[in-house]
C-alpha positions as MATLAB code, in Angstrom:
seq = 'MNNKSLVLGSSLALILSLNACSILSPVPTAEVKQYQIIINQQNDNSCQANSSSPILQVAAVTVFSPYDSTNMYYSQKQYQVNSYAQSQWASSTSSMYTQLLTQKLQQSCIYSNVISSEYVASANYRLVTQLTDLKQIITKDGASMHLGFYAQLIDNKTNKVIMSKNFSEEMSVTPDIAGYINGSNVLSGKLLNDITAWLS';
ca = [
     -38.599  -86.850   -3.285;
     -42.317  -86.781   -2.447;
     -44.873  -84.196   -3.613;
     -44.841  -82.398   -0.255;
     -41.112  -81.751   -0.538;
     -41.541  -80.486   -4.101;
     -44.235  -78.017   -3.031;
     -42.139  -76.699   -0.144;
     -39.105  -76.370   -2.380;
     -41.047  -74.497   -5.040;
     -42.578  -72.158   -2.457;
     -39.159  -71.398   -0.953;
     -37.702  -70.686   -4.387;
     -40.600  -68.337   -5.198;
     -40.154  -66.413   -1.922;
     -36.414  -66.046   -2.481;
     -37.046  -64.893   -6.042;
     -39.562  -62.249   -4.924;
     -37.219  -61.001   -2.204;
     -34.380  -60.707   -4.682;
     -36.576  -58.692   -7.055;
     -37.649  -56.339   -4.298;
     -34.040  -55.770   -3.234;
     -32.747  -55.207   -6.766;
     -35.660  -53.062   -7.936;
     -34.914  -49.312   -8.101;
     -36.227  -47.355   -5.130;
     -38.191  -44.269   -6.234;
     -36.522  -41.061   -5.051;
     -38.386  -38.018   -3.825;
     -38.459  -35.085   -6.250;
     -36.160  -32.214   -5.278;
     -37.931  -28.883   -5.688;
     -35.933  -25.855   -6.794;
     -36.599  -22.258   -5.778;
     -35.337  -18.779   -6.591;
     -35.623  -15.385   -4.951;
     -37.954  -13.006   -6.761;
     -37.914   -9.392   -5.606;
     -40.932   -7.191   -6.227;
     -39.182   -4.167   -7.673;
     -40.759   -0.840   -6.751;
     -38.723    0.985   -9.357;
     -40.632    1.596  -12.592;
     -37.415    2.261  -14.539;
     -38.526    5.855  -15.146;
     -35.411    7.337  -13.521;
     -32.582    8.603  -15.676;
     -28.989    8.098  -14.584;
     -26.712   11.114  -14.909;
     -24.055   10.422  -17.519;
     -21.522   12.274  -15.336;
     -22.173    9.943  -12.390;
     -19.485    7.383  -11.566;
     -19.458    3.804  -12.832;
     -19.826    0.986  -10.308;
     -18.397   -2.489  -10.663;
     -20.174   -5.210   -8.668;
     -17.879   -8.052   -7.659;
     -19.308  -11.552   -7.331;
     -20.777  -12.035   -3.871;
     -18.368  -14.033   -1.709;
     -19.936  -16.968    0.096;
     -18.174  -19.254    2.544;
     -19.101  -22.721    3.741;
     -21.700  -23.966    4.374;
     -23.697  -21.392    2.419;
     -21.636  -21.715   -0.795;
     -24.044  -24.205   -2.353;
     -27.675  -24.620   -3.379;
     -28.650  -26.090    0.003;
     -31.230  -24.448    2.256;
     -30.120  -24.459    5.871;
     -31.970  -24.433    9.161;
     -30.819  -24.827   12.750;
     -32.624  -26.437   15.672;
     -29.662  -26.451   18.050;
     -26.885  -23.954   18.684;
     -23.770  -24.547   16.543;
     -25.639  -27.109   14.417;
     -27.035  -26.713   10.897;
     -29.155  -29.021    8.760;
     -30.458  -28.702    5.222;
     -33.857  -29.410    3.696;
     -33.508  -32.697    1.787;
     -36.171  -32.133   -0.898;
     -35.643  -28.386   -1.477;
     -32.778  -26.333   -2.858;
     -31.944  -23.091   -4.682;
     -32.038  -23.195   -8.474;
     -28.534  -21.683   -8.581;
     -25.689  -21.065   -6.139;
     -26.223  -18.363   -3.541;
     -23.275  -16.390   -4.939;
     -24.692  -16.348   -8.474;
     -28.203  -15.620   -7.251;
     -27.310  -12.661   -5.031;
     -24.769  -11.200   -7.453;
     -27.464  -11.017  -10.114;
     -30.069   -9.585   -7.719;
     -27.673   -6.942   -6.387;
     -26.519   -5.894   -9.864;
     -30.087   -5.570  -11.146;
     -31.178   -3.586   -8.101;
     -28.338   -1.074   -8.457;
     -28.871   -0.751  -12.211;
     -32.489    0.235  -11.566;
     -31.543    2.694   -8.818;
     -29.947    5.170  -11.283;
     -27.356    6.098   -8.637;
     -24.537    5.385  -11.076;
     -24.190    6.115  -14.774;
     -23.522    2.422  -15.297;
     -23.415   -0.712  -13.130;
     -21.363   -3.618  -14.428;
     -20.465   -7.039  -13.071;
     -16.899   -8.161  -12.474;
     -17.144  -10.397  -15.576;
     -16.782   -7.365  -17.851;
     -13.546   -5.476  -18.396;
     -14.368   -1.801  -18.127;
     -13.127    1.335  -16.458;
     -15.171    1.636  -13.263;
     -14.687    4.306  -10.618;
     -15.797    2.164   -7.704;
     -16.053   -1.496   -6.820;
     -18.666   -3.009   -4.529;
     -17.410   -6.082   -2.675;
     -19.923   -8.063   -0.646;
     -19.994  -11.204    1.446;
     -22.991  -13.308    2.424;
     -22.568  -13.862    6.178;
     -25.847  -15.501    7.126;
     -28.736  -17.248    5.384;
     -30.563  -19.678    7.616;
     -33.752  -20.458    9.461;
     -33.635  -20.906   13.239;
     -36.280  -23.237   14.652;
     -37.049  -23.434   18.373;
     -39.873  -24.823   20.490;
     -41.415  -21.332   20.470;
     -41.413  -20.862   16.704;
     -39.005  -19.982   13.903;
     -37.172  -17.014   12.421;
     -35.306  -16.342    9.175;
     -31.925  -14.583    9.196;
     -30.010  -12.893    6.365;
     -26.698  -11.063    6.687;
     -24.298   -9.242    4.358;
     -21.006   -7.399    4.746;
     -20.310   -4.738    2.111;
     -17.316   -2.600    1.147;
     -17.168    0.242   -1.376;
     -13.675    0.496   -2.848;
     -12.092    3.293   -4.894;
     -10.634    1.536   -7.936;
      -8.066    4.287   -8.492;
      -6.505    4.065   -5.030;
      -7.780    0.571   -4.131;
      -8.776    1.927   -0.729;
     -11.980    1.152    1.136;
     -14.184    4.248    1.161;
     -16.816    2.818    3.481;
     -18.004   -0.510    4.820;
     -20.993   -1.825    6.731;
     -22.626   -4.955    8.112;
     -26.241   -5.512    7.114;
     -28.620   -7.911    8.805;
     -32.333   -8.626    8.631;
     -34.541  -11.131   10.430;
     -38.228  -11.961   10.715;
     -40.559  -14.524   12.268;
     -41.587  -17.339    9.910;
     -43.346  -20.677   10.013;
     -41.042  -23.590   10.995;
     -41.024  -25.242    7.566;
     -39.743  -24.839    4.013;
     -42.590  -22.426    3.184;
     -41.414  -20.154    5.987;
     -37.843  -20.411    4.726;
     -38.775  -19.433    1.163;
     -41.073  -16.593    2.175;
     -38.572  -15.239    4.709;
     -35.704  -15.371    2.206;
     -37.665  -13.393   -0.372;
     -38.911  -10.724    2.041;
     -35.544  -10.254    3.776;
     -33.630  -10.168    0.484;
     -35.831   -7.328   -0.716;
     -35.247   -5.388    2.508;
     -31.506   -5.964    2.505;
     -31.099   -4.909   -1.127;
     -33.000   -1.719   -0.296;
     -30.682   -1.147    2.678;
     -27.550   -1.524    0.536;
     -28.952    0.745   -2.176;
     -29.826    3.443    0.376;
     -26.352    3.142    1.877;
     -24.750    3.767   -1.516;
     -27.003    6.696   -2.376;
];
């Protein structure tokens, strides 16, 4: 074997070795950012609940697919949903909204006590809610954020529905994750106010 063949062979081996390293080397993954909804509470906790007022039990918010996850959904075509790859909620939508709703009603002083369904206690009423919509709609003309809830107030003694209502809020947002986050926070605050007013 002459020197020229040795050089070519060595070069080929080096190229194959570099290619193998590049294939086997770990590919850096993009960081997934986590978000949560933070409501600017107007209540200064100065109200005093009447001890004779009924007790309310807040059931965990029911969430059906595809919203029963930490994904953040948007839609660019009718009947089609996509999720932001590098952004998600810090906790499940059910856990997040159950906590927000319970805190809001505790601060409203409408009831003598507001408890979650995790605690065994004698409550007069039970609030059952379902998240029906939480997505951003993006079109060629812009984008909008949509949030929907269905709520039922149930008498625990008779197990009958006293009243029920569909709640929905929407607003124009920027067609990106910033618009999604801002819209979710603003609409959540409005919807929680709507539910609280409905129960008053």
